[in-house]
C-alpha positions in Angstrom: -0.1 0.1 0.1 2.9 2.3 0.8 4.5 1.9 -2.5 1.4 2.5 -4.4 1.1 5.9 -2.5 4.7 6.8 -3.4 3.9 5.8 -7.1 0.9 8.2 -7.1 3.1 10.9 -5.6 5.7 10.4 -8.3 3.1 10.4 -11.1 1.7 13.7 -9.8 5.2 15.2 -9.8 5.9 13.9 -13.3 2.6 15.3 -14.7 3.2 18.7 -13.1 6.7 18.7 -14.7 5.5 17.9 -18.1 3.2 21.2 -17.9 5.9 23.5 -16.9 9.2 24.7 -18.5 12.3 26.0 -17.0 12.6 29.8 -17.4 15.9 31.5 -17.1 17.2 35.1 -17.5 19.2 35.3 -20.6 21.3 38.2 -22.0 19.3 39.9 -24.6 21.8 39.4 -27.4 21.4 35.7 -27.0 17.7 35.3 -27.3 16.3 33.8 -30.5 17.2 34.8 -32.9 20.6 35.5 -31.4 22.7 38.1 -32.7 26.2 37.2 -34.5 29.0 36.8 -32.1 30.6 40.0 -33.3 27.5 42.1 -32.4 26.9 40.5 -28.8 27.5 42.4 -25.7 27.3 41.2 -22.0 26.8 44.7 -20.8 23.8 46.9 -21.6 23.7 49.0 -24.8 20.5 50.8 -25.8 20.1 49.1 -29.0 19.1 45.9 -26.9 15.9 47.6 -26.0 14.5 47.0 -29.4 14.3 43.2 -28.8 12.1 43.5 -25.8 8.3 43.2 -26.0 5.9 44.7 -23.7 5.1 42.2 -20.8 8.5 40.7 -21.0 9.8 39.9 -17.4 13.3 41.6 -17.3 16.2 41.7 -14.8 18.2 44.8 -14.5 21.4 45.5 -12.6 22.5 49.1 -12.2 25.8 50.6 -12.2 25.5 51.0 -8.2 24.8 47.3 -7.8 21.1 47.3 -7.3 19.0 44.7 -8.9 15.4 44.9 -10.1 12.9 42.3 -11.5 10.4 44.2 -13.7 7.6 43.6 -16.1 8.6 45.8 -19.2 6.1 48.2 -20.6 8.2 50.8 -22.5 11.0 53.2 -22.7 10.0 56.7 -22.0 12.0 59.9 -21.4 15.3 58.0 -21.5 13.9 55.6 -18.9 12.9 51.8 -18.8 9.3 52.0 -17.4 7.5 48.8 -16.2 6.0 47.1 -13.0 8.8 46.5 -10.3 8.2 43.3 -8.8 11.6 42.8 -6.7 14.5 44.8 -5.6 17.8 43.2 -4.5 16.1 39.8 -4.6 13.5 41.0 -2.0 9.8 41.0 -3.2 8.1 44.4 -3.3 4.9 44.1 -1.3 2.9 46.0 -3.6 4.4 46.2 -7.1 5.0 49.6 -8.4 4.9 51.2 -11.9 8.0 53.6 -12.3 11.4 53.5 -14.4 15.1 53.3 -14.2 17.2 55.9 -16.3 19.1 54.1 -19.2 22.2 55.8 -17.9 22.1 53.7 -14.8 21.6 50.3 -16.5 24.8 48.1 -16.4 23.2 44.7 -17.4 19.7 43.7 -18.8 18.4 40.2 -19.1 15.1 38.9 -20.3 13.4 35.8 -18.7 12.7 33.1 -21.4 11.9 29.4 -21.6 15.1 27.5 -21.6 14.4 24.2 -23.9 17.5 22.4 -22.7 16.8 23.0 -19.1 13.3 21.7 -19.6 14.2 18.6 -21.4 16.9 18.0 -18.8 14.7 18.3 -15.9 12.1 16.1 -17.8 14.7 13.5 -18.3 16.8 13.5 -15.1 14.2 13.6 -12.6 12.3 10.3 -13.8 15.5 8.6 -14.4 16.6 9.6 -10.9 13.4 8.3 -9.5 13.7 5.2 -11.4 17.3 4.6 -10.1 16.1 5.4 -6.6 13.6 2.5 -6.7 16.2 0.2 -8.1 18.5 0.9 -5.4 16.0 0.9 -2.4 13.3 -1.7 -3.5 
């Protein structure tokens, strides 16, 4: 009976994983379609803003080492505008709509689905569970 309960738990986990995907923050120049290597930049350049779409979740690190998670809306008056969700890895209790001056941005990343990570998790977790049962049962 105990083994059946564990198998149900594992089945629920596998079903949950099949409907999710791993999302990671990626440098703007690397998102699809990636720019040629000669044109890529690790640090922020204003041309990167053209690759963002309204509603993208972005991560910004400023020149004074503050970090922000933002839902991007637009660039206005030389500032990146959006809904600020997190500052220095701490959730903002009530998200606020504001902006960061472009002159203060040091690095910009955008949250995108990572196909390789999703496949990796989808393969590694079931294999790990299978190996666990082989060893202990």
